[in-house]
C-alpha positions in Angstrom: -7.4 8.5 -13.3 -6.1 11.2 -15.6 -5.0 10.6 -19.2 -1.5 12.0 -18.5 -0.5 8.7 -16.8 -1.8 6.7 -19.8 0.8 8.2 -22.2 4.1 6.4 -22.9 6.7 7.7 -20.4 9.4 9.9 -21.9 12.3 8.4 -19.8 13.2 5.3 -17.9 13.4 7.4 -14.8 9.9 8.8 -15.1 8.5 5.3 -15.8 10.2 4.0 -12.6 8.9 7.0 -10.6 5.4 6.3 -11.8 5.7 2.6 -11.0 6.7 3.6 -7.5 3.6 5.8 -7.3 1.4 3.0 -8.4 2.9 0.6 -5.8 2.3 3.1 -3.1 -1.3 3.6 -4.1 -1.9 -0.1 -4.3 -0.2 -0.7 -1.0 -2.4 2.0 0.7 -5.4 -0.2 0.2 -7.5 2.9 -0.8 -7.9 2.1 -4.5 -11.2 0.7 -5.5 -11.5 -2.4 -7.7 -11.7 -0.6 -11.0 -8.8 1.8 -10.1 -6.8 -1.2 -9.0 -7.3 -2.9 -12.4 -6.3 0.3 -14.2 -3.2 0.7 -12.0 -2.1 -2.8 -12.5 -2.5 -2.5 -16.3 -0.6 0.8 -16.3 2.1 -0.7 -14.1 2.5 -3.7 -16.4 2.9 -1.4 -19.4 5.5 0.7 -17.6 7.5 -2.4 -16.5 7.5 -3.7 -20.0 8.8 -0.3 -21.2 11.5 -0.3 -18.5 12.6 -3.8 -19.5 12.9 -2.7 -23.1 15.0 0.3 -22.1 17.3 -1.9 -20.0 17.6 -4.4 -22.8 18.6 -1.6 -25.2 21.2 -0.3 -22.7 22.5 -3.8 -22.1 22.9 -4.4 -25.9 24.7 -1.1 -26.2 27.1 -2.1 -23.4 27.8 -5.4 -25.1 28.6 -3.7 -28.4 31.0 -1.3 -26.6 32.7 -4.2 -24.9 33.1 -6.0 -28.2 34.5 -2.9 -29.8 37.0 -2.5 -26.9 38.0 -6.2 -27.2 38.6 -5.8 -30.9 40.7 -2.7 -30.3 42.8 -4.5 -27.7 43.3 -7.4 -30.0 44.2 -5.1 -32.9 46.7 -3.3 -30.6 48.1 -6.6 -29.5 48.7 -7.9 -33.0 50.2 -4.5 -34.1 52.7 -4.6 -31.3 54.2 -7.9 -32.5 
């Protein structure tokens, strides 16, 4: 296994792509025991990275919705 796959992914999309590669390799049944262990470890790290990215986006969306709600409420009270 090369060191390039051990680095932190630069984007969510690249991490998802690598997870898909790992799944294909594991599903092929061609990986040996040690390679399987390395792939599973790498996959777990990538999935944790992706979950963190999704949480960050979710938090950002919640903040946007709150800002929009406040703006609507402010507009509603200003119209009275």
